[in-house]
N, CA, C and O atoms as CSV, one atom per row, in Angstrom:
chain,resi,resn,atom,element,x,y,z
A,1,MET,N,N,89.531,209.855,32.786
A,1,MET,CA,C,89.910,210.027,34.160
A,1,MET,C,C,89.242,211.268,34.768
A,1,MET,O,O,88.845,211.257,35.933
A,2,SER,N,N,89.125,212.306,33.992
A,2,SER,CA,C,88.488,213.513,34.504
A,2,SER,C,C,86.993,213.294,34.718
A,2,SER,O,O,86.395,213.933,35.584
A,3,ILE,N,N,86.382,212.398,33.939
A,3,ILE,CA,C,84.963,212.081,34.114
A,3,ILE,C,C,84.744,211.421,35.478
A,3,ILE,O,O,83.800,211.756,36.194
A,4,LEU,N,N,85.621,210.487,35.827
A,4,LEU,CA,C,85.521,209.834,37.135
A,4,LEU,C,C,85.700,210.847,38.257
A,4,LEU,O,O,85.010,210.798,39.276
A,5,TYR,N,N,86.645,211.769,38.048
A,5,TYR,CA,C,86.894,212.792,39.049
A,5,TYR,C,C,85.662,213.684,39.215
A,5,TYR,O,O,85.285,213.996,40.345
A,6,GLU,N,N,85.038,214.095,38.133
A,6,GLU,CA,C,83.853,214.949,38.176
A,6,GLU,C,C,82.673,214.218,38.828
A,6,GLU,O,O,81.921,214.806,39.605
A,7,ASP,N,N,82.524,212.947,38.507
A,7,ASP,CA,C,81.457,212.150,39.128
A,7,ASP,C,C,81.663,212.054,40.641
A,7,ASP,O,O,80.728,212.200,41.429
A,8,GLU,N,N,82.915,211.805,41.015
A,8,GLU,CA,C,83.228,211.704,42.440
A,8,GLU,C,C,82.984,213.038,43.135
A,8,GLU,O,O,82.465,213.070,44.251
A,9,GLN,N,N,83.353,214.136,42.485
A,9,GLN,CA,C,83.140,215.470,43.047
A,9,GLN,C,C,81.652,215.740,43.265
A,9,GLN,O,O,81.251,216.212,44.330
A,10,SER,N,N,80.841,215.441,42.259
A,10,SER,CA,C,79.404,215.691,42.391
A,10,SER,C,C,78.785,214.800,43.474
A,10,SER,O,O,77.897,215.226,44.213
A,11,GLU,N,N,79.267,213.565,43.551
A,11,GLU,CA,C,78.784,212.649,44.581
A,11,GLU,C,C,79.166,213.156,45.974
A,11,GLU,O,O,78.357,213.098,46.900
A,12,LEU,N,N,80.381,213.645,46.118
A,12,LEU,CA,C,80.834,214.174,47.405
A,12,LEU,C,C,80.069,215.444,47.782
A,12,LEU,O,O,79.749,215.655,48.952
A,13,LYS,N,N,79.775,216.295,46.782
A,13,LYS,CA,C,78.996,217.499,47.067
A,13,LYS,C,C,77.594,217.128,47.542
A,13,LYS,O,O,77.071,217.721,48.485
A,14,GLN,N,N,77.000,216.150,46.883
A,14,GLN,CA,C,75.666,215.695,47.284
A,14,GLN,C,C,75.705,215.114,48.693
A,14,GLN,O,O,74.832,215.398,49.513
A,15,GLN,N,N,76.709,214.309,48.965
A,15,GLN,CA,C,76.855,213.704,50.288
A,15,GLN,C,C,77.084,214.792,51.342
A,15,GLN,O,O,76.557,214.700,52.451
A,16,CYS,N,N,77.856,215.806,51.008
A,16,CYS,CA,C,78.113,216.919,51.913
A,16,CYS,C,C,76.814,217.671,52.219
A,16,CYS,O,O,76.565,218.056,53.361
A,17,PHE,N,N,75.998,217.874,51.193
A,17,PHE,CA,C,74.710,218.558,51.368
A,17,PHE,C,C,73.807,217.764,52.314
A,17,PHE,O,O,73.191,218.341,53.211
A,18,VAL,N,N,73.726,216.446,52.120
A,18,VAL,CA,C,72.889,215.586,52.971
A,18,VAL,C,C,73.386,215.604,54.404
A,18,VAL,O,O,72.591,215.727,55.336
A,19,LEU,N,N,74.691,215.482,54.590
A,19,LEU,CA,C,75.257,215.482,55.940
A,19,LEU,C,C,75.049,216.829,56.636
A,19,LEU,O,O,74.783,216.874,57.836
A,20,GLN,N,N,75.171,217.921,55.883
A,20,GLN,CA,C,74.960,219.239,56.471
A,20,GLN,C,C,73.515,219.407,56.917
A,20,GLN,O,O,73.255,219.985,57.972
A,21,SER,N,N,72.579,218.909,56.126
A,21,SER,CA,C,71.163,219.011,56.523
A,21,SER,C,C,70.893,218.165,57.765
A,21,SER,O,O,70.089,218.560,58.610
A,22,GLU,N,N,71.545,217.014,57.893
A,22,GLU,CA,C,71.393,216.197,59.098
A,22,GLU,C,C,71.960,216.914,60.320
A,22,GLU,O,O,71.377,216.854,61.402
A,23,ILE,N,N,73.084,217.584,60.153
A,23,ILE,CA,C,73.688,218.346,61.253
A,23,ILE,C,C,72.767,219.484,61.672
A,23,ILE,O,O,72.575,219.728,62.863
A,24,ASP,N,N,72.197,220.179,60.688
A,24,ASP,CA,C,71.271,221.277,60.981
A,24,ASP,C,C,70.048,220.767,61.741
A,24,ASP,O,O,69.601,221.389,62.704
A,25,ASP,N,N,69.513,219.628,61.299
A,25,ASP,CA,C,68.373,219.025,61.999
A,25,ASP,C,C,68.736,218.663,63.433
A,25,ASP,O,O,67.958,218.903,64.356
A,26,TYR,N,N,69.912,218.089,63.616
A,26,TYR,CA,C,70.374,217.704,64.946
A,26,TYR,C,C,70.504,218.929,65.837
A,26,TYR,O,O,70.077,218.907,66.992
A,27,ASN,N,N,71.093,220.000,65.310
A,27,ASN,CA,C,71.257,221.228,66.099
A,27,ASN,C,C,69.898,221.830,66.469
A,27,ASN,O,O,69.706,222.294,67.593
A,28,ALA,N,N,68.966,221.821,65.526
A,28,ALA,CA,C,67.624,222.343,65.808
A,28,ALA,C,C,66.945,221.500,66.879
A,28,ALA,O,O,66.303,222.038,67.781
A,29,ASP,N,N,67.084,220.172,66.781
A,29,ASP,CA,C,66.500,219.281,67.796
A,29,ASP,C,C,67.120,219.536,69.166
A,29,ASP,O,O,66.422,219.518,70.180
A,30,SER,N,N,68.437,219.774,69.197
A,30,SER,CA,C,69.116,220.041,70.470
A,30,SER,C,C,68.595,221.324,71.096
A,30,SER,O,O,68.332,221.371,72.298
A,31,GLU,N,N,68.443,222.369,70.279
A,31,GLU,CA,C,67.921,223.636,70.795
A,31,GLU,C,C,66.496,223.461,71.315
A,31,GLU,O,O,66.152,223.964,72.385
A,32,ASN,N,N,65.669,222.745,70.549
A,32,ASN,CA,C,64.293,222.515,70.980
A,32,ASN,C,C,64.242,221.698,72.271
A,32,ASN,O,O,63.415,221.958,73.145
A,33,SER,N,N,65.123,220.718,72.386
A,33,SER,CA,C,65.160,219.900,73.606
A,33,SER,C,C,65.529,220.759,74.806
A,33,SER,O,O,64.940,220.624,75.878
A,34,GLU,N,N,66.504,221.641,74.626
A,34,GLU,CA,C,66.909,222.522,75.722
A,34,GLU,C,C,65.761,223.448,76.121
A,34,GLU,O,O,65.534,223.673,77.310
A,35,LYS,N,N,65.040,223.986,75.143
A,35,LYS,CA,C,63.895,224.853,75.435
A,35,LYS,C,C,62.804,224.075,76.168
A,35,LYS,O,O,62.187,224.594,77.098
A,36,PHE,N,N,62.567,222.820,75.744
A,36,PHE,CA,C,61.554,221.998,76.395
A,36,PHE,C,C,61.940,221.706,77.842
A,36,PHE,O,O,61.088,221.744,78.729
A,37,ILE,N,N,63.204,221.419,78.083
A,37,ILE,CA,C,63.669,221.141,79.447
A,37,ILE,C,C,63.496,222.378,80.320
A,37,ILE,O,O,63.099,222.262,81.480
A,38,LYS,N,N,63.787,223.560,79.781
A,38,LYS,CA,C,63.571,224.797,80.543
A,38,LYS,C,C,62.097,224.972,80.873
A,38,LYS,O,O,61.744,225.379,81.980
A,39,LEU,N,N,61.239,224.662,79.908
A,39,LEU,CA,C,59.798,224.766,80.123
A,39,LEU,C,C,59.347,223.800,81.217
A,39,LEU,O,O,58.560,224.170,82.088
A,40,VAL,N,N,59.838,222.579,81.174
A,40,VAL,CA,C,59.486,221.575,82.192
A,40,VAL,C,C,59.975,222.025,83.565
A,40,VAL,O,O,59.259,221.893,84.557
A,41,ASN,N,N,61.188,222.553,83.620
A,41,ASN,CA,C,61.726,223.015,84.901
A,41,ASN,C,C,60.915,224.180,85.462
A,41,ASN,O,O,60.760,224.310,86.676
A,42,ARG,N,N,60.402,225.023,84.573
A,42,ARG,CA,C,59.603,226.167,85.009
A,42,ARG,C,C,58.317,225.707,85.697
A,42,ARG,O,O,57.832,226.363,86.619
A,43,TYR,N,N,57.767,224.574,85.243
A,43,TYR,CA,C,56.518,224.058,85.805
A,43,TYR,C,C,56.724,222.811,86.653
A,43,TYR,O,O,55.813,221.990,86.767
A,44,SER,N,N,57.885,222.654,87.242
A,44,SER,CA,C,58.177,221.414,87.969
A,44,SER,C,C,57.384,221.279,89.268
A,44,SER,O,O,57.156,220.162,89.733
A,45,GLU,N,N,56.962,222.388,89.857
A,45,GLU,CA,C,56.239,222.308,91.127
A,45,GLU,C,C,54.864,222.959,91.012
A,45,GLU,O,O,54.538,223.863,91.781
A,46,ILE,N,N,54.064,222.508,90.061
A,46,ILE,CA,C,52.736,223.087,89.878
A,46,ILE,C,C,51.745,222.438,90.837
A,46,ILE,O,O,51.888,221.272,91.206
A,47,THR,N,N,50.748,223.206,91.229
A,47,THR,CA,C,49.697,222.657,92.082
A,47,THR,C,C,48.388,222.531,91.327
A,47,THR,O,O,47.473,221.832,91.762
A,48,GLU,N,N,48.303,223.215,90.185
A,48,GLU,CA,C,47.076,223.179,89.405
A,48,GLU,C,C,47.447,223.262,87.922
A,48,GLU,O,O,48.286,224.071,87.525
A,49,LEU,N,N,46.817,222.425,87.125
A,49,LEU,CA,C,47.059,222.420,85.681
A,49,LEU,C,C,46.089,223.388,85.022
A,49,LEU,O,O,44.873,223.259,85.166
A,50,THR,N,N,46.638,224.363,84.294
A,50,THR,CA,C,45.797,225.384,83.673
A,50,THR,C,C,45.876,225.282,82.153
A,50,THR,O,O,46.776,224.645,81.607
A,51,THR,N,N,44.927,225.915,81.484
A,51,THR,CA,C,44.893,225.909,80.020
A,51,THR,C,C,46.147,226.547,79.416
A,51,THR,O,O,46.697,225.986,78.469
A,52,PRO,N,N,46.622,227.685,79.912
A,52,PRO,CA,C,47.854,228.240,79.331
A,52,PRO,C,C,49.054,227.300,79.447
A,52,PRO,O,O,49.894,227.250,78.548
A,53,MET,N,N,49.135,226.558,80.548
A,53,MET,CA,C,50.225,225.582,80.699
A,53,MET,C,C,50.128,224.503,79.622
A,53,MET,O,O,51.116,224.160,78.974
A,54,LEU,N,N,48.922,223.980,79.448
A,54,LEU,CA,C,48.729,222.944,78.427
A,54,LEU,C,C,49.067,223.470,77.044
A,54,LEU,O,O,49.670,222.762,76.238
A,55,ASN,N,N,48.680,224.715,76.764
A,55,ASN,CA,C,48.975,225.301,75.462
A,55,ASN,C,C,50.468,225.461,75.235
A,55,ASN,O,O,50.934,225.369,74.099
A,56,GLU,N,N,51.225,225.697,76.298
A,56,GLU,CA,C,52.681,225.794,76.150
A,56,GLU,C,C,53.314,224.432,75.890
A,56,GLU,O,O,54.318,224.340,75.183
A,57,PHE,N,N,52.741,223.383,76.452
A,57,PHE,CA,C,53.321,222.051,76.322
A,57,PHE,C,C,52.849,221.292,75.083
A,57,PHE,O,O,53.644,220.611,74.435
A,58,ILE,N,N,51.565,221.402,74.750
A,58,ILE,CA,C,50.978,220.500,73.761
A,58,ILE,C,C,50.663,221.226,72.466
A,58,ILE,O,O,50.035,222.285,72.465
A,59,ASN,N,N,51.113,220.634,71.355
A,59,ASN,CA,C,50.828,221.159,70.031
A,59,ASN,C,C,49.497,220.627,69.523
A,59,ASN,O,O,48.635,221.389,69.086
A,60,LYS,N,N,49.337,219.296,69.588
A,60,LYS,CA,C,48.079,218.690,69.161
A,60,LYS,C,C,47.919,217.316,69.797
A,60,LYS,O,O,48.883,216.682,70.227
A,61,ILE,N,N,46.656,216.880,69.840
A,61,ILE,CA,C,46.322,215.560,70.381
A,61,ILE,C,C,45.507,214.838,69.328
A,61,ILE,O,O,44.518,215.369,68.823
A,62,ILE,N,N,45.927,213.615,68.996
A,62,ILE,CA,C,45.221,212.802,68.003
A,62,ILE,C,C,44.603,211.613,68.735
A,62,ILE,O,O,45.303,210.832,69.378
A,63,VAL,N,N,43.279,211.491,68.625
A,63,VAL,CA,C,42.558,210.393,69.262
A,63,VAL,C,C,42.088,209.455,68.150
A,63,VAL,O,O,41.282,209.837,67.301
A,64,HIS,N,N,42.599,208.233,68.165
A,64,HIS,CA,C,42.259,207.250,67.145
A,64,HIS,C,C,40.947,206.548,67.483
A,64,HIS,O,O,40.453,206.630,68.607
A,65,GLU,N,N,40.401,205.864,66.498
A,65,GLU,CA,C,39.149,205.139,66.684
A,65,GLU,C,C,39.339,204.015,67.696
A,65,GLU,O,O,40.390,203.375,67.738
A,66,ALA,N,N,38.320,203.784,68.503
A,66,ALA,CA,C,38.385,202.735,69.520
A,66,ALA,C,C,38.332,201.360,68.863
A,66,ALA,O,O,37.634,201.155,67.870
A,67,ASP,N,N,39.081,200.429,69.435
A,67,ASP,CA,C,39.109,199.052,68.949
A,67,ASP,C,C,38.511,198.162,70.030
A,67,ASP,O,O,38.997,198.135,71.161
A,68,LYS,N,N,37.446,197.426,69.675
A,68,LYS,CA,C,36.785,196.544,70.631
A,68,LYS,C,C,36.909,195.079,70.225
A,68,LYS,O,O,36.190,194.228,70.750
A,69,SER,N,N,37.809,194.779,69.302
A,69,SER,CA,C,37.908,193.427,68.764
A,69,SER,C,C,38.347,192.401,69.810
A,69,SER,O,O,38.010,191.222,69.691
A,70,SER,N,N,39.088,192.826,70.823
A,70,SER,CA,C,39.562,191.889,71.841
A,70,SER,C,C,38.573,191.720,72.982
A,70,SER,O,O,38.825,190.957,73.915
A,71,GLY,N,N,37.454,192.423,72.916
A,71,GLY,CA,C,36.496,192.379,74.008
A,71,GLY,C,C,36.694,193.535,74.970
A,71,GLY,O,O,35.784,193.885,75.722
A,72,GLU,N,N,37.855,194.118,74.951
A,72,GLU,CA,C,38.164,195.296,75.751
A,72,GLU,C,C,38.204,196.500,74.820
A,72,GLU,O,O,38.619,196.385,73.667
A,73,ARG,N,N,37.783,197.629,75.310
A,73,ARG,CA,C,37.830,198.857,74.511
A,73,ARG,C,C,39.232,199.441,74.630
A,73,ARG,O,O,39.662,199.836,75.714
A,74,VAL,N,N,39.937,199.492,73.506
A,74,VAL,CA,C,41.293,200.030,73.473
A,74,VAL,C,C,41.302,201.202,72.502
A,74,VAL,O,O,40.827,201.087,71.372
A,75,GLN,N,N,41.843,202.323,72.947
A,75,GLN,CA,C,41.867,203.507,72.100
A,75,GLN,C,C,43.241,204.149,72.208
A,75,GLN,O,O,43.733,204.407,73.306
A,76,LYS,N,N,43.855,204.405,71.056
A,76,LYS,CA,C,45.183,204.995,71.023
A,76,LYS,C,C,45.050,206.514,71.004
A,76,LYS,O,O,44.261,207.071,70.241
A,77,VAL,N,N,45.827,207.168,71.851
A,77,VAL,CA,C,45.877,208.621,71.911
A,77,VAL,C,C,47.325,209.043,71.719
A,77,VAL,O,O,48.210,208.587,72.443
A,78,VAL,N,N,47.568,209.914,70.744
A,78,VAL,CA,C,48.919,210.392,70.450
A,78,VAL,C,C,48.984,211.868,70.813
A,78,VAL,O,O,48.173,212.667,70.347
A,79,ILE,N,N,49.957,212.224,71.650
A,79,ILE,CA,C,50.128,213.616,72.061
A,79,ILE,C,C,51.411,214.151,71.432
A,79,ILE,O,O,52.493,213.605,71.648
A,80,HIS,N,N,51.278,215.224,70.651
A,80,HIS,CA,C,52.427,215.893,70.047
A,80,HIS,C,C,52.748,217.123,70.890
A,80,HIS,O,O,51.949,218.055,70.984
A,81,PHE,N,N,53.928,217.108,71.500
A,81,PHE,CA,C,54.341,218.207,72.351
A,81,PHE,C,C,54.988,219.305,71.513
A,81,PHE,O,O,55.574,219.036,70.464
A,82,ASN,N,N,54.874,220.546,71.986
A,82,ASN,CA,C,55.614,221.637,71.368
A,82,ASN,C,C,57.102,221.376,71.581
A,82,ASN,O,O,57.499,220.836,72.614
A,83,LEU,N,N,57.891,221.744,70.647
A,83,LEU,CA,C,59.351,221.689,70.686
A,83,LEU,C,C,59.940,220.291,70.489
A,83,LEU,O,O,61.024,220.179,69.918
A,84,ILE,N,N,59.279,219.226,70.933
A,84,ILE,CA,C,59.887,217.898,70.796
A,84,ILE,C,C,59.074,216.935,69.953
A,84,ILE,O,O,59.573,215.864,69.605
A,85,GLY,N,N,57.845,217.274,69.613
A,85,GLY,CA,C,57.024,216.403,68.774
A,85,GLY,C,C,56.407,215.265,69.562
A,85,GLY,O,O,56.138,215.391,70.757
A,86,ASN,N,N,56.186,214.153,68.881
A,86,ASN,CA,C,55.559,212.990,69.493
A,86,ASN,C,C,56.562,212.299,70.408
A,86,ASN,O,O,57.692,212.021,70.007
A,87,PHE,N,N,56.147,212.028,71.619
A,87,PHE,CA,C,57.014,211.354,72.583
A,87,PHE,C,C,56.333,210.079,73.028
A,87,PHE,O,O,55.256,210.124,73.622
A,88,ASP,N,N,56.952,208.938,72.746
A,88,ASP,CA,C,56.403,207.646,73.149
A,88,ASP,C,C,57.104,207.177,74.411
A,88,ASP,O,O,58.332,207.098,74.462
A,89,LEU,N,N,56.319,206.869,75.416
A,89,LEU,CA,C,56.891,206.315,76.632
A,89,LEU,C,C,57.318,204.884,76.389
A,89,LEU,O,O,56.627,204.154,75.678
A,90,PRO,N,N,58.428,204.463,76.954
A,90,PRO,CA,C,58.829,203.061,76.805
A,90,PRO,C,C,57.807,202.153,77.477
A,90,PRO,O,O,57.321,202.446,78.569
A,91,GLN,N,N,57.492,201.057,76.816
A,91,GLN,CA,C,56.504,200.123,77.342
A,91,GLN,C,C,57.148,199.203,78.375
A,91,GLN,O,O,58.186,198.589,78.126
A,92,GLU,N,N,56.513,199.126,79.529
A,92,GLU,CA,C,56.986,198.208,80.560
A,92,GLU,C,C,56.462,196.811,80.265
A,92,GLU,O,O,55.346,196.642,79.772
A,93,GLU,N,N,57.266,195.832,80.569
A,93,GLU,CA,C,56.798,194.464,80.441
A,93,GLU,C,C,55.992,194.152,81.695
A,93,GLU,O,O,56.505,194.198,82.813
A,94,ILE,N,N,54.730,193.837,81.485
A,94,ILE,CA,C,53.840,193.597,82.620
A,94,ILE,C,C,53.835,192.105,82.940
A,94,ILE,O,O,53.492,191.272,82.101
A,95,ILE,N,N,54.217,191.794,84.155
A,95,ILE,CA,C,54.223,190.407,84.610
A,95,ILE,C,C,53.108,190.278,85.647
A,95,ILE,O,O,53.156,190.883,86.718
A,96,LEU,N,N,52.110,189.478,85.301
A,96,LEU,CA,C,50.961,189.318,86.185
A,96,LEU,C,C,51.137,188.103,87.085
A,96,LEU,O,O,51.703,187.084,86.690
A,97,THR,N,N,50.637,188.244,88.303
A,97,THR,CA,C,50.638,187.117,89.224
A,97,THR,C,C,49.460,186.216,88.867
A,97,THR,O,O,48.538,186.663,88.184
A,98,PRO,N,N,49.465,184.980,89.302
A,98,PRO,CA,C,48.328,184.088,89.022
A,98,PRO,C,C,47.001,184.653,89.538
A,98,PRO,O,O,45.959,184.448,88.915
A,99,GLU,N,N,47.031,185.362,90.670
A,99,GLU,CA,C,45.813,185.962,91.205
A,99,GLU,C,C,45.293,187.052,90.262
A,99,GLU,O,O,44.087,187.158,90.036
A,100,GLU,N,N,46.212,187.866,89.710
A,100,GLU,CA,C,45.815,188.930,88.794
A,100,GLU,C,C,45.257,188.353,87.493
A,100,GLU,O,O,44.295,188.880,86.935
A,101,ILE,N,N,45.865,187.274,87.020
A,101,ILE,CA,C,45.372,186.609,85.808
A,101,ILE,C,C,43.966,186.077,86.042
A,101,ILE,O,O,43.092,186.222,85.188
A,102,GLU,N,N,43.748,185.458,87.206
A,102,GLU,CA,C,42.433,184.920,87.546
A,102,GLU,C,C,41.403,186.048,87.668
A,102,GLU,O,O,40.267,185.906,87.215
A,103,ALA,N,N,41.799,187.158,88.275
A,103,ALA,CA,C,40.887,188.302,88.418
A,103,ALA,C,C,40.527,188.880,87.046
A,103,ALA,O,O,39.378,189.254,86.811
A,104,GLN,N,N,41.499,188.954,86.148
A,104,GLN,CA,C,41.233,189.448,84.793
A,104,GLN,C,C,40.267,188.529,84.057
A,104,GLN,O,O,39.355,188.994,83.372
A,105,GLU,N,N,40.471,187.229,84.202
A,105,GLU,CA,C,39.597,186.271,83.532
A,105,GLU,C,C,38.172,186.367,84.078
A,105,GLU,O,O,37.208,186.309,83.315
A,106,LYS,N,N,38.040,186.514,85.400
A,106,LYS,CA,C,36.714,186.666,86.003
A,106,LYS,C,C,36.045,187.937,85.484
A,106,LYS,O,O,34.853,187.930,85.178
A,107,ARG,N,N,36.800,189.021,85.384
A,107,ARG,CA,C,36.258,190.283,84.882
A,107,ARG,C,C,35.821,190.137,83.423
A,107,ARG,O,O,34.762,190.627,83.031
A,108,ARG,N,N,36.652,189.454,82.624
A,108,ARG,CA,C,36.314,189.258,81.215
A,108,ARG,C,C,35.024,188.455,81.073
A,108,ARG,O,O,34.164,188.798,80.262
A,109,LEU,N,N,34.887,187.382,81.865
A,109,LEU,CA,C,33.677,186.562,81.817
A,109,LEU,C,C,32.458,187.341,82.301
A,109,LEU,O,O,31.377,187.217,81.725
A,110,ARG,N,N,32.621,188.147,83.357
A,110,ARG,CA,C,31.512,188.955,83.866
A,110,ARG,C,C,31.062,189.960,82.802
A,110,ARG,O,O,29.864,190.145,82.590
A,111,LEU,N,N,32.021,190.610,82.133
A,111,LEU,CA,C,31.666,191.560,81.076
A,111,LEU,C,C,30.976,190.870,79.903
A,111,LEU,O,O,30.051,191.423,79.306
A,112,GLN,N,N,31.426,189.670,79.579
A,112,GLN,CA,C,30.800,188.920,78.493
A,112,GLN,C,C,29.355,188.567,78.852
A,112,GLN,O,O,28.457,188.713,78.022
A,113,ARG,N,N,29.127,188.104,80.081
A,113,ARG,CA,C,27.763,187.791,80.518
A,113,ARG,C,C,26.897,189.048,80.529
A,113,ARG,O,O,25.725,189.004,80.154
A,114,GLN,N,N,27.475,190.163,80.957
A,114,GLN,CA,C,26.723,191.424,80.989
A,114,GLN,C,C,26.335,191.858,79.575
A,114,GLN,O,O,25.214,192.314,79.353
A,115,ARG,N,N,27.258,191.720,78.617
A,115,ARG,CA,C,26.936,192.070,77.222
A,115,ARG,C,C,25.812,191.201,76.681
A,115,ARG,O,O,24.905,191.694,76.010
A,116,GLU,N,N,25.874,189.905,76.973
A,116,GLU,CA,C,24.830,188.998,76.505
A,116,GLU,C,C,23.478,189.344,77.144
A,116,GLU,O,O,22.452,189.314,76.465
A,117,ALA,N,N,23.470,189.669,78.429
A,117,ALA,CA,C,22.235,190.059,79.108
A,117,ALA,C,C,21.687,191.355,78.502
A,117,ALA,O,O,20.479,191.491,78.306
A,118,ASN,N,N,22.570,192.290,78.211
A,118,ASN,CA,C,22.135,193.548,77.575
A,118,ASN,C,C,21.515,193.293,76.210
A,118,ASN,O,O,20.508,193.908,75.862
A,119,LYS,N,N,22.104,192.395,75.438
A,119,LYS,CA,C,21.552,192.077,74.114
A,119,LYS,C,C,20.156,191.467,74.245
A,119,LYS,O,O,19.243,191.810,73.494
A,120,ARG,N,N,20.005,190.547,75.222
A,120,ARG,CA,C,18.688,189.942,75.431
A,120,ARG,C,C,17.678,190.991,75.863
A,120,ARG,O,O,16.542,190.977,75.389
A,121,TRP,N,N,18.062,191.903,76.751
A,121,TRP,CA,C,17.165,192.948,77.224
A,121,TRP,C,C,16.736,193.853,76.075
A,121,TRP,O,O,15.557,194.181,75.944
A,122,TYR,N,N,17.705,194.259,75.235
A,122,TYR,CA,C,17.368,195.112,74.097
A,122,TYR,C,C,16.456,194.390,73.107
A,122,TYR,O,O,15.568,195.007,72.519
A,123,ALA,N,N,16.669,193.099,72.923
A,123,ALA,CA,C,15.804,192.327,72.028
A,123,ALA,C,C,14.385,192.286,72.587
A,123,ALA,O,O,13.425,192.425,71.830
A,124,LYS,N,N,14.235,192.094,73.913
A,124,LYS,CA,C,12.895,192.091,74.527
A,124,LYS,C,C,12.238,193.458,74.387
A,124,LYS,O,O,11.048,193.546,74.083
A,125,GLN,N,N,13.002,194.520,74.606
A,125,GLN,CA,C,12.450,195.868,74.482
A,125,GLN,C,C,11.994,196.136,73.052
A,125,GLN,O,O,10.945,196.739,72.828
A,126,LYS,N,N,12.790,195.683,72.091
A,126,LYS,CA,C,12.419,195.868,70.683
A,126,LYS,C,C,11.150,195.071,70.378
A,126,LYS,O,O,10.257,195.553,69.681
A,127,GLU,N,N,11.083,193.858,70.901
A,127,GLU,CA,C,9.904,193.017,70.682
A,127,GLU,C,C,8.666,193.675,71.290
A,127,GLU,O,O,7.612,193.692,70.654
A,128,LYS,N,N,8.769,194.219,72.511
A,128,LYS,CA,C,7.643,194.911,73.142
A,128,LYS,C,C,7.235,196.121,72.305
A,128,LYS,O,O,6.046,196.380,72.122
A,129,TYR,N,N,8.204,196.848,71.805
A,129,TYR,CA,C,7.925,198.027,70.984
A,129,TYR,C,C,7.183,197.638,69.710
A,129,TYR,O,O,6.190,198.261,69.335
A,130,GLU,N,N,7.688,196.588,69.052
A,130,GLU,CA,C,7.052,196.117,67.821
A,130,GLU,C,C,5.628,195.612,68.111
A,130,GLU,O,O,4.708,195.851,67.329
A,131,GLN,N,N,5.461,194.916,69.235
A,131,GLN,CA,C,4.143,194.399,69.624
A,131,GLN,C,C,3.194,195.563,69.904
A,131,GLN,O,O,2.027,195.518,69.514
A,132,GLY,N,N,3.678,196.591,70.569
A,132,GLY,CA,C,2.854,197.769,70.850
A,132,GLY,C,C,2.470,198.502,69.578
A,132,GLY,O,O,1.352,199.005,69.467
A,133,LYS,N,N,3.379,198.567,68.619
A,133,LYS,CA,C,3.076,199.204,67.331
A,133,LYS,C,C,2.004,198.426,66.592
A,133,LYS,O,O,1.105,199.004,65.981
A,134,LYS,N,N,2.115,197.076,66.659
A,134,LYS,CA,C,1.162,196.212,65.977
A,134,LYS,C,C,-0.230,196.344,66.614
A,134,LYS,O,O,-1.230,196.409,65.899
A,135,ASN,N,N,-0.299,196.383,67.951
A,135,ASN,CA,C,-1.580,196.504,68.672
A,135,ASN,C,C,-2.236,197.858,68.408
A,135,ASN,O,O,-3.458,197.932,68.281
A,136,ASN,N,N,-1.451,198.922,68.323
A,136,ASN,CA,C,-1.977,200.257,68.096
A,136,ASN,C,C,-2.500,200.437,66.675
A,136,ASN,O,O,-3.437,201.203,66.448
A,137,SER,N,N,-1.906,199.746,65.734
A,137,SER,CA,C,-2.335,199.893,64.335
A,137,SER,C,C,-3.558,199.042,64.035
A,137,SER,O,O,-4.245,199.287,63.043
A,138,ALA,N,N,-3.845,198.049,64.865
A,138,ALA,CA,C,-4.992,197.159,64.617
A,138,ALA,C,C,-6.295,197.704,65.084
A,138,ALA,O,O,-7.327,197.050,64.933
């Protein structure tokens, strides 16, 4: 019976330690949030963005590799703010009108045609270059 009691005691002590660390983290986050809000309020009516302001707000910026697999260039940028860390804005659900969908499709097709024309142009330029090299060496 005393073994069960000792096991329960050690388990409760461990649980108490974990809960206390969570409380400490929560309190630290609350203090940091309050400091961040004060910082935001201090700069609420700025007319010009300066380097010292950015240094007060931003800890680091991570720019990920661009992804062109969908035909559009998409690049993820993560901004880590001082005091609050990474902040993700909630994503809005974008509802497009039929006109906007049609305009997007036209733009996609125009970009595709432009890419194909660029490839043909570069191939012709390479061919001219190779032909010029061949003529000069002969």
